[in-house]
C-alpha positions as CSV (number, residue, x, y, z in Angstrom):
1,M,43.3,-103.1,-85.1
2,V,47.0,-102.5,-86.4
3,T,48.7,-99.5,-87.4
4,I,52.0,-99.3,-89.7
5,I,53.4,-96.1,-88.3
6,S,56.3,-94.3,-90.9
7,G,58.3,-92.0,-88.2
8,T,59.6,-89.1,-90.6
9,N,57.7,-86.5,-91.7
10,R,60.2,-86.5,-95.1
11,P,58.4,-86.0,-98.3
12,L,59.1,-89.7,-99.7
13,S,60.9,-90.8,-97.5
14,N,63.5,-94.1,-97.4
15,T,61.0,-95.2,-93.6
16,L,58.0,-94.9,-96.1
17,K,58.9,-97.5,-98.9
18,V,60.3,-100.1,-95.4
19,A,56.6,-99.5,-93.3
20,K,54.7,-99.7,-97.3
21,Y,57.1,-103.4,-97.7
22,Y,55.7,-104.0,-94.3
23,Q,52.4,-103.3,-94.4
24,D,52.6,-106.0,-97.8
25,T,54.8,-108.7,-96.2
26,L,52.0,-108.8,-93.4
27,A,48.6,-108.6,-96.3
28,S,51.1,-111.6,-97.9
29,K,51.4,-113.7,-93.7
30,G,47.1,-112.9,-93.6
31,L,47.5,-109.5,-91.2
32,N,46.3,-107.0,-92.7
33,A,47.9,-103.2,-91.5
34,N,46.6,-99.7,-92.0
35,L,49.1,-97.2,-92.4
36,F,50.2,-93.3,-91.2
37,S,52.7,-91.6,-92.5
38,L,53.7,-88.6,-90.4
39,E,53.8,-86.1,-93.6
40,D,49.8,-86.3,-93.0
41,L,50.0,-85.3,-90.2
42,P,47.9,-82.2,-90.5
43,D,50.1,-78.7,-91.4
44,S,49.1,-76.1,-87.6
45,L,49.7,-80.3,-85.6
46,I,52.3,-77.8,-83.0
47,V,50.1,-75.2,-83.0
48,S,46.7,-76.6,-82.7
49,D,47.4,-80.5,-81.7
50,L,49.1,-80.1,-78.4
51,Y,48.3,-79.5,-75.0
52,G,44.5,-80.5,-75.4
53,K,43.0,-79.3,-77.5
54,R,42.7,-81.0,-81.5
55,S,41.8,-79.5,-84.9
56,P,39.5,-81.4,-86.7
57,E,42.2,-83.0,-88.9
58,F,43.5,-84.5,-86.3
59,E,40.5,-86.3,-85.0
60,G,40.6,-88.6,-87.1
61,I,44.3,-89.9,-87.0
62,Q,43.2,-90.2,-83.2
63,E,40.4,-92.4,-83.4
64,L,42.9,-94.3,-86.2
65,I,44.8,-94.9,-82.4
66,R,42.4,-95.4,-80.6
67,K,41.2,-98.1,-82.4
68,T,44.4,-99.3,-83.2
69,K,45.7,-102.3,-81.0
70,K,49.3,-103.3,-82.1
71,F,51.4,-101.3,-83.5
72,I,54.8,-101.4,-85.7
73,F,56.7,-98.8,-85.8
74,L,59.7,-97.6,-88.9
75,I,62.2,-95.2,-87.2
76,P,64.3,-94.0,-88.8
77,E,67.9,-92.2,-87.7
78,Y,67.7,-88.1,-87.1
79,N,70.7,-86.7,-85.4
80,G,71.2,-89.6,-83.9
81,S,67.8,-90.5,-82.5
82,F,64.5,-90.6,-83.9
83,P,62.4,-88.2,-85.6
84,G,61.2,-85.1,-83.2
85,V,57.7,-85.0,-85.6
86,L,57.0,-88.7,-83.6
87,K,57.6,-87.6,-81.0
88,T,55.3,-84.4,-80.9
89,F,53.3,-86.8,-82.8
90,I,53.1,-89.2,-79.7
91,D,52.2,-85.2,-77.7
92,A,49.4,-85.0,-79.8
93,C,47.7,-88.2,-79.5
94,N,46.1,-88.5,-76.4
95,F,47.3,-89.8,-72.8
96,P,47.2,-92.6,-70.9
97,E,45.1,-94.9,-74.0
98,S,46.4,-94.2,-76.7
99,F,48.8,-96.5,-76.2
100,Y,48.8,-97.7,-72.4
101,D,48.5,-101.4,-72.6
102,K,49.0,-102.0,-76.2
103,K,52.4,-103.5,-78.5
104,A,54.5,-102.4,-80.8
105,A,57.5,-104.1,-82.7
106,L,59.9,-101.8,-83.3
107,V,62.0,-101.3,-86.1
108,G,65.7,-99.2,-87.0
109,L,66.3,-97.1,-90.3
110,S,70.0,-95.0,-90.5
111,S,71.7,-94.9,-94.3
112,G,75.0,-95.7,-92.0
113,K,75.8,-99.0,-90.3
114,Y,74.1,-99.4,-87.0
115,G,70.5,-99.3,-88.5
116,N,69.0,-96.4,-85.3
117,I,70.4,-98.8,-82.6
118,R,70.3,-95.9,-80.6
119,G,67.3,-92.9,-81.8
120,V,65.6,-97.2,-81.3
121,D,66.6,-97.6,-77.5
122,H,64.8,-93.7,-77.3
123,F,61.9,-94.1,-78.2
124,G,62.1,-98.1,-75.9
125,G,62.4,-95.2,-73.7
126,V,59.0,-93.1,-74.0
127,C,57.3,-96.1,-74.9
128,S,57.9,-98.0,-71.1
129,Y,56.4,-95.0,-70.0
130,L,53.6,-95.1,-72.2
131,H,52.7,-98.1,-70.6
132,L,52.8,-99.7,-75.1
133,N,53.9,-103.0,-74.7
134,V,57.2,-104.0,-76.8
135,L,58.1,-106.9,-78.8
136,P,61.4,-107.8,-77.8
137,L,62.7,-108.5,-81.2
138,R,63.9,-105.3,-82.3
139,I,65.3,-104.7,-86.0
140,H,67.8,-101.9,-86.7
141,I,68.4,-101.5,-90.7
142,S,71.8,-100.4,-91.2
143,S,72.6,-98.8,-94.6
144,I,69.0,-98.3,-96.1
145,K,70.0,-96.5,-99.7
146,V,71.6,-100.1,-100.3
147,E,68.0,-101.9,-99.3
148,L,65.5,-101.0,-101.3
149,D,65.3,-102.1,-104.5
150,E,64.0,-100.6,-107.9
151,N,60.1,-101.6,-107.1
152,G,60.8,-99.9,-102.7
153,S,61.2,-103.7,-101.3
154,L,63.3,-104.7,-99.2
155,F,65.7,-107.4,-101.5
156,K,68.7,-108.5,-99.4
157,E,67.8,-112.0,-97.9
158,D,69.3,-111.3,-94.2
159,T,67.4,-108.4,-93.9
160,V,64.2,-110.4,-95.4
161,K,64.9,-113.4,-92.9
162,F,65.3,-110.7,-89.8
163,T,62.2,-108.9,-90.9
164,S,59.7,-111.7,-91.6
165,E,60.8,-113.3,-88.3
166,Q,60.1,-110.1,-86.4
167,M,56.7,-110.1,-88.4
168,D,56.0,-113.6,-87.4
169,K,56.7,-112.8,-84.3
170,F,54.7,-109.7,-83.5
171,I,51.6,-111.7,-85.6
172,A,51.6,-113.4,-82.6
173,F,52.5,-110.9,-79.8
């Protein structure tokens, strides 16, 4: 099972638009993927789902993560790194079985010009600790506000080319 994680809980985010683009493009390549947005985390996550406690709302999420063998993380830049809610989500998942020896691809996004290089690098450190094997080709999409068309799809030739290449490698990974 493959799951795409939209790495922010910000409503109507560009991250979610790119996650849907990845989901649609992967489907056109013959790979169906689940999409999980951190918008769908329970509001009580920080008080009820950490440190061995588990709310009924998070149990279904934990089951999705347990069954997933390959992840794609869409990671927006927040204050020079990745969103705290993404780290909280990882911390709420069972360790080590949620991510151990599974596979992942990383995609950084930012409104600035570097595509969250630093945040993706920081998240790569977390992945190493979790024994989550990361595809070497990491994509960094900068100036995200001008990369998306009116339908929320990537349309610039180079970005489409590089994301497609990453998806092809992810399918074979």
